[in-house]
N, C-alpha and C positions, 0 to 999 in steps of 0.2 A: 504494500500500500504506500502510495506517495504521501510524504508528510505535508501537512497543511502549509507550512512555510514555503516548501517547494512549489506547491500549487499557486499560492498567492504571488510569489515573486515571478514565476513563469508567466502567469496571466498578465501581470503589470508590464513585464518586459515585452511579451509578444503582442499584446493587444493595444497597449498604450505607448510604451517607449519607442519600440521599433518604428511604428507608423509616424511618430513625432519626428524621429531622426530622418526618416525617408523624405519628409517634407523639407529637409534642409535645415531644420531647427537643431539647436545644440542641446547636449545633455544638461548643460548648466541652465538653459532656459526652461527645460522640463522641470528641473529642481525648483527654480524660482516660482514657476507657475503653480506647482503643487505644494508649495510651502515646506520644502524639505531641503537638506543640504545636498550638494552635488556628490559628496562622498557617499551619501545614502543611496543615490541612484546607482553608483558603481557597485555597491553591495547588493542591491536588488538584482542587478543583471549578472552578478557573478555566478560562475558555474559551481563555486564552492558551497553555495547555499548561504542563506541569511535568515536569521531568526528575527523577522520584522516585528517591531513593537506595535501594539494595537494603536498607540497614539500616532505613530507614523502612518499606518494604514488609514486611520481616520482622517488625517490631514489630506492625504491623497484623494480619498473619497469625497471629502468636503469640497476640494478644489474642482472635482468633476461633477458636483451636484448629486452625489450618491449617498445613500445611507449605508452603513456597514452591512445591514441585513440584505440590501439589494446587491452589494458586492458579492456576498457569499452565495447568493442565488446565481450570479454570473459564473462563478467558478464551480458551481454545482457541488458545494460542500455542505 
């Protein structure tokens, strides 16, 4: 079974970060727009895995106009 942290980070990376970068925007601008540090973005997209704090996930969701419950429905967890 895939850990919840892997599912969360994978979803954010594939569905939100990579499309952002493909539009020619920077990783730093993603961080600013989502109220997190750029180093956090690097951790989220890292292959090593990242145990994302609920506070960080909440900041990202708020910036996207999502409730945490809606996010968990998106990742089907």
